[in-house]
C-alpha positions in Angstrom: 23.7 27.5 76.7 20.3 29.1 76.2 19.2 26.1 74.6 19.5 24.2 77.8 17.6 26.8 79.1 14.7 26.1 77.0 15.3 22.3 77.5 15.4 22.4 80.8 11.5 22.9 80.8 10.8 20.3 78.3 13.5 17.9 78.8 12.9 15.4 76.6 12.1 16.6 72.6 14.2 19.9 73.0 17.1 17.4 74.1 17.1 15.4 71.0 17.0 19.1 68.9 20.1 20.1 70.6 21.6 16.8 70.0 20.8 17.7 66.5 22.2 21.1 66.5 25.4 20.2 67.9 
């Protein structure tokens, strides 16, 4: 959930990182 908070700011590259972690 914390990852989404950080990705919400960027909303592009970070999203790919979340998918990789998942």
